[in-house]
ROMIFI-933953 format. One line per 8 residues: number of its first residue (from 0); for each residue z, x, y negated of C-alpha. Coordinates in nm, 2 decimals. Example, Ala and Ser with C-alpha at 12.3 -4.5 7.8 and 13.67 -1.06 7.14 Angstrom:
2
0	0.78:1.23:0.45  0.71:1.37:0.11
This chain:
117
0	0.43:-1.22:-0.90  0.59:-1.43:-0.58  0.46:-1.79:-0.75  0.22:-1.97:-0.59  0.00:-1.86:-0.94  0.01:-1.47:-0.79  0.12:-1.36:-0.46  0.21:-1.72:-0.31
8	0.48:-1.54:-0.08  0.65:-1.89:0.01  0.28:-1.95:0.20  0.17:-1.60:0.24  0.53:-1.36:0.27  0.36:-1.07:0.39  0.06:-0.83:0.30  -0.10:-0.67:0.60
16	-0.37:-0.33:0.59  -0.50:-0.28:0.96  -0.70:0.05:0.95  -1.05:0.09:1.10  -1.15:0.47:1.06  -1.02:0.79:0.90  -1.25:1.05:0.74  -1.07:1.38:0.65
24	-1.26:1.50:0.30  -0.99:1.79:0.22  -0.71:2.02:0.32  -0.48:1.71:0.33  -0.72:1.47:0.17  -0.82:1.16:0.34  -1.04:0.82:0.30  -0.87:0.56:0.54
32	-1.08:0.24:0.57  -0.98:-0.07:0.68  -0.88:-0.44:0.61  -0.63:-0.60:0.39  -0.49:-0.90:0.40  -0.34:-1.12:0.06  -0.26:-1.47:0.06  -0.45:-1.49:0.40
40	-0.74:-1.36:0.28  -0.92:-1.04:0.42  -1.15:-0.77:0.29  -1.28:-0.46:0.35  -1.11:-0.15:0.13  -1.04:0.22:0.15  -0.73:0.35:0.09  -0.75:0.74:-0.13
48	-0.48:0.94:0.10  -0.28:1.27:-0.02  -0.07:1.45:0.28  0.19:1.63:0.11  0.31:1.86:0.36  0.66:1.78:0.65  1.02:1.91:0.57  1.36:1.94:0.80
56	1.60:1.74:0.65  1.95:1.62:0.87  1.98:1.32:1.03  2.23:1.04:1.08  2.22:0.75:1.27  2.53:0.51:1.24  2.76:0.77:1.12  2.65:1.01:1.40
64	2.46:1.35:1.33  2.14:1.34:1.53  2.01:1.69:1.38  1.76:1.80:1.16  1.44:1.57:1.12  1.08:1.66:1.06  1.03:1.41:0.76  0.65:1.37:0.64
72	0.48:1.25:0.32  0.21:1.07:0.21  0.02:0.92:-0.09  -0.25:0.66:-0.10  -0.43:0.50:-0.37  -0.72:0.21:-0.41  -0.78:-0.10:-0.63  -0.90:-0.41:-0.58
80	-1.00:-0.69:-0.73  -0.75:-0.99:-0.75  -0.94:-1.27:-0.76  -1.12:-1.16:-0.42  -0.76:-1.25:-0.29  -0.75:-1.59:-0.47  -0.54:-1.45:-0.75  -0.75:-1.61:-1.04
88	-0.41:-1.79:-1.28  -0.52:-1.65:-1.65  -0.47:-1.74:-1.98  -0.57:-1.70:-2.30  -0.37:-1.49:-2.55  -0.32:-1.63:-2.93  -0.49:-1.35:-3.07  -0.76:-1.37:-2.80
96	-0.80:-1.17:-2.46  -0.64:-1.25:-2.17  -0.31:-1.21:-2.05  -0.37:-1.07:-1.64  -0.69:-0.80:-1.57  -0.92:-0.81:-1.26  -0.85:-0.51:-1.11  -0.55:-0.45:-0.95
104	-0.42:-0.04:-0.86  -0.22:-0.03:-0.55  0.03:0.27:-0.52  0.18:0.37:-0.18  0.41:0.64:-0.12  0.54:0.67:0.25  0.78:0.89:0.41  0.77:0.91:0.77
112	0.99:1.04:1.05  0.88:1.24:1.33  0.99:1.09:1.71  1.20:1.38:1.84  1.04:1.54:2.19
């Protein structure tokens, strides 16, 4: 996946998503619109985001107990066409069909730490 045939990380080490709008569509469900850049190509995408809640956990930093901290969880999904980002390598299988499909599902799991006031 890191090779020039796919993500070409030698020339494009970063995949970037920049949000432009957030829409609440349910109690813990959001649509986050923005631009996704892969291999230097930017296209609009919409992430389907679920807020998973908040919880308290112990928090240690450099071996020092900093007390409990609030964590929040999120899960985001979307799908893209890899061809839209210049990822076009493919090959035919011996018995027909192709090696790689065009649709790519992206799943993002985030655990965020809330700054203390």
